[in-house]
Each structure stands twice: as structure tokens, then as C-alpha cells.
C-alpha positions as a Markdown table, in Angstrom:
| # | Residue | x | y | z |
|---|---|---|---|---|
| 1 | Glu | 0.0 | 0.0 | 0.0 |
| 2 | Ile | 2.9 | 2.4 | 0.8 |
| 3 | Leu | 4.3 | 1.9 | -2.7 |
| 4 | Ser | 0.9 | 2.4 | -4.4 |
| 5 | Val | 1.1 | 6.2 | -3.5 |
| 6 | Thr | 4.6 | 7.0 | -4.7 |
| 7 | Gly | 3.6 | 8.1 | -8.1 |
| 8 | Val | 0.0 | 8.9 | -7.8 |
| 9 | Gln | 0.4 | 12.6 | -7.5 |
| 10 | Thr | 1.6 | 12.9 | -11.1 |
| 11 | Cys | -1.8 | 11.9 | -12.4 |
| 12 | Ala | -3.4 | 15.4 | -12.0 |
| 13 | Leu | -0.6 | 17.2 | -13.8 |
| 14 | Pro | -1.3 | 16.0 | -17.4 |
| 15 | Ile | -4.8 | 17.4 | -17.0 |
| 16 | Ser | -3.2 | 20.9 | -16.8 |
| 17 | Ala | -2.2 | 20.5 | -20.5 |
| 18 | Leu | -5.8 | 21.0 | -21.5 |
| 19 | Ala | -5.7 | 24.6 | -20.2 |
| 20 | Pro | -5.3 | 27.4 | -22.7 |
| 21 | Pro | -1.7 | 27.6 | -23.7 |
| 22 | Ser | -1.1 | 31.2 | -22.3 |
| 23 | Thr | -2.3 | 29.9 | -18.9 |
| 24 | Gln | -0.7 | 26.4 | -18.7 |
| 25 | His | 2.1 | 27.7 | -16.6 |
| 26 | Arg | -0.1 | 29.2 | -14.0 |
| 27 | Val | -2.3 | 26.2 | -14.0 |
| 28 | Val | 0.5 | 23.8 | -13.4 |
| 29 | Val | 2.0 | 26.0 | -10.5 |
| 30 | Asn | -1.5 | 26.2 | -8.9 |
| 31 | Thr | -2.1 | 22.4 | -9.4 |
| 32 | Val | 1.3 | 21.5 | -7.8 |
| 33 | Leu | 0.7 | 23.9 | -4.9 |
| 34 | Ala | -2.7 | 22.5 | -4.3 |
| 35 | Leu | -1.5 | 18.9 | -4.3 |
| 36 | Cys | 1.4 | 19.8 | -2.0 |
| 37 | Ala | -1.0 | 21.4 | 0.5 |
| 38 | Ser | -3.4 | 18.4 | 0.0 |
| 39 | Val | -0.6 | 16.0 | 0.9 |
| 40 | Val | 0.4 | 17.8 | 4.1 |
| 41 | Phe | -3.1 | 18.3 | 5.4 |
| 42 | Ala | -4.1 | 14.7 | 4.5 |
| 43 | Phe | -1.4 | 13.4 | 6.8 |
| 44 | Leu | -2.4 | 15.9 | 9.4 |
| 45 | Gly | -6.1 | 15.2 | 9.2 |
| 46 | Ser | -5.6 | 11.5 | 9.2 |
| 47 | Arg | -3.5 | 11.7 | 12.4 |
| 48 | Val | -6.0 | 13.9 | 14.0 |
| 49 | Phe | -9.2 | 12.2 | 13.1 |
| 50 | Arg | -7.8 | 8.7 | 13.5 |
| 51 | Gly | -6.6 | 8.9 | 17.1 |
| 52 | Gly | -3.0 | 9.9 | 16.6 |
| 53 | Lys | -2.2 | 7.3 | 13.8 |
| 54 | Phe | -2.3 | 7.4 | 10.0 |
| 55 | Glu | -4.9 | 5.6 | 8.0 |
| 56 | Met | -3.5 | 4.4 | 4.6 |
| 57 | Lys | -6.9 | 4.9 | 3.0 |
| 58 | Asp | -6.8 | 8.6 | 3.9 |
| 59 | Ile | -3.2 | 8.9 | 2.5 |
| 60 | Gln | -4.1 | 7.1 | -0.7 |
| 61 | Asn | -7.1 | 9.2 | -1.6 |
| 62 | Ala | -7.2 | 12.4 | 0.4 |
| 63 | Thr | -3.7 | 13.4 | -0.9 |
| 64 | Leu | -5.3 | 13.7 | -4.3 |
| 65 | Ala | -8.2 | 15.8 | -3.2 |
| 66 | Gly | -6.3 | 19.0 | -3.9 |
| 67 | Gly | -6.0 | 18.1 | -7.6 |
| 68 | Val | -9.8 | 17.4 | -7.8 |
| 69 | Gly | -10.5 | 20.8 | -6.1 |
| 70 | Ile | -8.2 | 23.0 | -8.3 |
| 71 | Gly | -9.0 | 21.2 | -11.6 |
| 72 | Asn | -11.5 | 23.8 | -12.9 |
| 73 | Val | -11.4 | 27.5 | -13.8 |
| 74 | Thr | -10.0 | 28.3 | -10.4 |
| 75 | Ala | -6.4 | 27.4 | -11.5 |
| 76 | Ile | -6.7 | 30.0 | -14.3 |
| 77 | Val | -7.9 | 33.0 | -12.3 |
| 78 | Thr | -6.5 | 32.5 | -8.7 |
| 79 | Gly | -3.0 | 32.9 | -7.3 |
| 80 | Pro | -0.8 | 30.6 | -5.4 |
| 81 | Gly | -2.4 | 31.4 | -1.9 |
| 82 | Ser | -5.8 | 30.5 | -3.0 |
| 83 | Ala | -4.5 | 27.2 | -4.6 |
| 84 | Val | -2.9 | 26.2 | -1.2 |
| 85 | Ile | -6.1 | 27.0 | 0.7 |
| 86 | Ile | -8.2 | 25.0 | -1.7 |
| 87 | Gly | -5.9 | 22.0 | -1.7 |
| 88 | Ala | -5.8 | 22.1 | 2.2 |
| 89 | Thr | -9.6 | 22.4 | 2.5 |
| 90 | Cys | -10.2 | 19.6 | 0.1 |
| 91 | Ala | -7.8 | 17.2 | 1.9 |
| 92 | Val | -9.4 | 18.0 | 5.4 |
| 93 | Val | -12.9 | 17.5 | 4.1 |
| 94 | Ser | -12.0 | 14.3 | 2.3 |
| 95 | Thr | -10.3 | 12.9 | 5.4 |
| 96 | Leu | -13.3 | 13.8 | 7.4 |
| 97 | Gly | -15.4 | 11.9 | 5.0 |
| 98 | Tyr | -13.4 | 8.8 | 5.2 |
| 99 | Ala | -13.2 | 9.0 | 9.1 |
| 100 | Tyr | -16.9 | 9.9 | 9.9 |
| 101 | Ile | -19.3 | 10.0 | 6.8 |
| 102 | Thr | -18.4 | 6.7 | 5.3 |
| 103 | Pro | -18.9 | 4.7 | 8.5 |
| 104 | Arg | -22.3 | 6.4 | 9.0 |
| 105 | Leu | -23.3 | 5.7 | 5.5 |
| 106 | Ala | -22.3 | 2.0 | 6.0 |
| 107 | Lys | -24.8 | 1.8 | 8.9 |
| 108 | Tyr | -27.7 | 2.6 | 6.5 |
| 109 | Gly | -26.4 | 0.0 | 3.9 |
| 110 | Val | -24.7 | 2.5 | 1.5 |
| 111 | Ala | -21.4 | 1.0 | 0.5 |
| 112 | Asp | -18.6 | 3.1 | -1.1 |
| 113 | Thr | -16.0 | 0.5 | -1.8 |
| 114 | Arg | -13.6 | 2.8 | -3.7 |
| 115 | Gly | -14.2 | 6.0 | -1.6 |
| 116 | Val | -15.5 | 8.0 | -4.5 |
| 117 | His | -17.8 | 10.1 | -2.4 |
| 118 | Asn | -14.8 | 11.3 | -0.3 |
| 119 | Ala | -12.0 | 11.4 | -2.8 |
| 120 | His | -14.0 | 12.9 | -5.9 |
| 121 | Gly | -17.5 | 13.9 | -4.7 |
| 122 | Leu | -16.7 | 16.2 | -1.8 |
| 123 | Pro | -13.5 | 17.9 | -3.3 |
| 124 | Gly | -15.4 | 18.2 | -6.6 |
| 125 | Ile | -18.2 | 20.2 | -4.9 |
| 126 | Ile | -15.6 | 22.4 | -3.2 |
| 127 | Gly | -13.8 | 22.9 | -6.5 |
| 128 | Ala | -17.0 | 23.9 | -8.3 |
| 129 | Leu | -17.9 | 26.3 | -5.5 |
| 130 | Ser | -14.4 | 27.8 | -5.5 |
| 131 | Gly | -14.5 | 28.1 | -9.2 |
| 132 | Met | -17.7 | 30.1 | -9.2 |
| 133 | Ile | -16.5 | 32.3 | -6.4 |
| 134 | Ser | -13.1 | 33.0 | -7.9 |
| 135 | Leu | -14.6 | 33.7 | -11.3 |
| 136 | Ala | -17.1 | 36.1 | -9.9 |
| 137 | Ile | -14.3 | 37.8 | -7.7 |
| 138 | Ala | -12.1 | 38.1 | -10.8 |
| 139 | Tyr | -14.8 | 39.9 | -12.8 |
| 140 | Asn | -15.9 | 42.2 | -10.0 |
| 141 | Asn | -12.4 | 43.2 | -9.0 |
| 142 | Asn | -11.2 | 43.8 | -12.5 |
| 143 | Glu | -13.6 | 46.1 | -14.4 |
| 144 | Asp | -11.6 | 45.9 | -17.6 |
| 145 | Gly | -12.0 | 42.1 | -17.5 |
| 146 | Phe | -8.2 | 41.5 | -17.4 |
| 147 | Val | -6.5 | 39.1 | -15.0 |
| 148 | Tyr | -2.7 | 38.6 | -15.1 |
| 149 | Gly | -2.7 | 40.7 | -18.2 |
| 150 | Gln | -5.1 | 38.3 | -20.1 |
| 151 | Asn | -8.7 | 39.1 | -21.1 |
| 152 | Leu | -11.1 | 36.7 | -19.3 |
| 153 | Asp | -13.6 | 36.9 | -22.1 |
| 154 | Gly | -11.1 | 35.3 | -24.2 |
| 155 | Phe | -11.3 | 32.2 | -22.0 |
| 156 | Phe | -15.0 | 32.4 | -21.0 |
| 157 | Thr | -17.1 | 33.3 | -23.9 |
| 158 | Leu | -20.2 | 33.8 | -21.8 |
| 159 | Gly | -18.5 | 36.4 | -19.8 |
| 160 | Gln | -19.5 | 37.2 | -16.2 |
| 161 | Pro | -22.6 | 34.9 | -16.2 |
| 162 | Thr | -20.2 | 32.0 | -16.5 |
| 163 | Ala | -20.3 | 31.7 | -12.6 |
| 164 | Val | -24.0 | 31.2 | -12.8 |
| 165 | Trp | -23.7 | 28.6 | -15.4 |
| 166 | Leu | -21.2 | 26.8 | -13.2 |
| 167 | Leu | -23.6 | 26.7 | -10.4 |
| 168 | Leu | -26.2 | 25.2 | -12.8 |
| 169 | Ser | -23.7 | 22.7 | -14.0 |
| 170 | Leu | -23.0 | 21.7 | -10.3 |
| 171 | Ile | -26.7 | 21.1 | -9.7 |
| 172 | Ile | -27.2 | 19.1 | -12.8 |
| 173 | Thr | -24.2 | 17.0 | -12.1 |
| 174 | Ile | -25.4 | 16.1 | -8.6 |
| 175 | Val | -28.9 | 15.3 | -9.7 |
| 176 | Leu | -27.5 | 13.0 | -12.4 |
| 177 | Ala | -25.1 | 11.4 | -10.0 |
| 178 | Leu | -27.8 | 10.7 | -7.5 |
| 179 | Ala | -30.1 | 9.4 | -10.1 |
| 180 | Gly | -27.5 | 7.2 | -11.7 |
| 181 | Gly | -26.3 | 5.8 | -8.3 |
| 182 | Leu | -29.8 | 5.0 | -7.1 |
| 183 | Leu | -30.6 | 3.3 | -10.5 |
| 184 | Ile | -27.5 | 1.2 | -10.5 |
| 185 | Gly | -27.8 | 0.5 | -6.7 |
| 186 | Phe | -31.4 | -0.8 | -7.1 |
| 187 | Ala | -30.5 | -2.9 | -10.2 |
| 188 | Met | -27.6 | -4.5 | -8.2 |
| 189 | Tyr | -29.8 | -5.0 | -5.2 |
| 190 | Phe | -32.4 | -7.0 | -7.2 |
| 191 | Ala | -29.9 | -8.8 | -9.4 |
| 192 | Thr | -27.7 | -10.0 | -6.5 |
| 193 | Lys | -28.6 | -12.8 | -4.2 |
| 194 | Pro | -27.9 | -11.9 | -0.5 |
| 195 | Asp | -26.4 | -15.3 | 0.3 |
| 196 | Lys | -24.0 | -15.3 | -2.6 |
| 197 | His | -20.4 | -14.0 | -2.2 |
| 198 | Leu | -19.4 | -12.3 | -5.4 |
| 199 | Phe | -15.8 | -12.4 | -4.5 |
| 200 | Thr | -13.7 | -13.7 | -1.5 |
| 201 | Asp | -9.9 | -13.7 | -1.0 |
| 202 | Glu | -10.2 | -17.2 | 0.6 |
| 203 | Thr | -9.9 | -18.9 | -2.8 |
| 204 | Ser | -6.6 | -17.4 | -3.9 |
| 205 | Phe | -5.0 | -15.7 | -0.9 |
| 206 | Arg | -4.0 | -16.4 | 2.6 |
| 207 | Arg | -6.0 | -14.3 | 5.1 |
| 208 | Ser | -4.5 | -12.6 | 8.1 |
| 209 | Glu | -6.0 | -15.2 | 10.4 |
| 210 | Glu | -4.3 | -17.9 | 8.6 |
| 211 | Arg | -1.0 | -16.2 | 8.5 |
| 212 | Arg | -1.2 | -15.7 | 12.3 |
| 213 | Val | -2.1 | -19.3 | 12.9 |
| 214 | Gly | 0.9 | -20.3 | 10.8 |
| 215 | Lys | 3.2 | -18.0 | 12.7 |
| 216 | Glu | 2.1 | -19.5 | 16.0 |
| 217 | Cys | 2.6 | -23.1 | 14.7 |
| 218 | Arg | 6.1 | -22.3 | 13.6 |
| 219 | Ser | 7.0 | -20.7 | 16.9 |
| 220 | Arg | 5.9 | -23.7 | 18.8 |
| 221 | Trp | 8.3 | -25.9 | 16.6 |
């Protein structure tokens, strides 16, 4: 598990190449800063919320939350400080989700086996909100429509109402995600037999209980 996170931070950087060429340097810098802040606060949050110890699930996923949160228009119109704040916020919220929200959902029969809700859902909402706020601030604070010497209308053809359209896109995305999740969930519920194990490690791998028994037997000999 430790080796699995060594190169995972580089996954968010190729996405920066999709930004307009004149903004790619700024987008890359903001993305790296958001990821760095996300890594630091993921470790900090995991240690605080997990009783003084690190949880590998938090480290594997919450460290990427900053890349999810900054992967929108925010990286184009904000500065380094805002990128660090967004990355740190996404990491803390993601870690809170793994520590508290996921166990509560499990009590109601809601299973999130890959932690998508915490690694992508919550940071994605934070990213969308930060994108709307940052874009609105950029237009309001710059009457000529220029940020970092570049015309915002050249990037956002809808102009200042783009922030409103981002809010509408967020609402539509949440509705579609809920509808799709419920549809697939009900389909899997009726298509799966409760007493049937779809997968178990016992057939191919030794479980921790078996390894412990084996060590005890060897120690006796």
C-alpha cells in the first residue's frame, strides 16, 4: 500500500495540459501547490481524526483531493495562496469523509467501496464552488476584464454569467449522479442474491487469520 502512492500525485498534472496555452504555466503551478497542500493536510487530518495514527486509506485518496478541487477554472484566475487554501480544505474535508461520513453511511447500507464520495465527490463540490466564487471575484475586481494581463472573455465566452452557469452545472451533475447511483444500486440489489459471495480472498490468498495461525505453529516448533 505504501508503494502504491509514490507516483499517484503525477496523475493530476497531465490534465493541466488541457488549459489554454497562455495559462498553462499558471495552471501547473497552482495544481502543484494544491497537491502539496493536500498531501500535508491529508497526513495531518488523518492523524488527528484517527486517534493519533495514520490511516492508509486517507493517504491514498485524500492526498489527491487538492488536484480534484483545483482542476477547474479556479487554476486560471487565482493565485498561489488560493490554490494552497483550496488544496488544504479539500484534503481535510476528504479525510473527514473517510473517518466519519463513510462509517455512518455504511450503517444505512450505503457502500462506497472505492471511496469515490470522499476522494472525488466532496472535493469536486468544493472545487466547483471555489471556481464560481473565484471567477465572480475576478470579474468584479477587474472592471476591464483582465487578469494577469489576459482578457477573461477570451477564456470564458459567456463572460461574467459563466459563474451562474457553473452553479447550474454543479446542480445538474449532482442530480445525475444521485439518479445514476440509485438506478445502478437498485439494479444490483435485485440482481444479486444476498447469500451469494461475489468475491472472496479465501480462494486465492491467505487471510491474516491464517498467517497468524501459521506463525504460532512455527513458533511452537
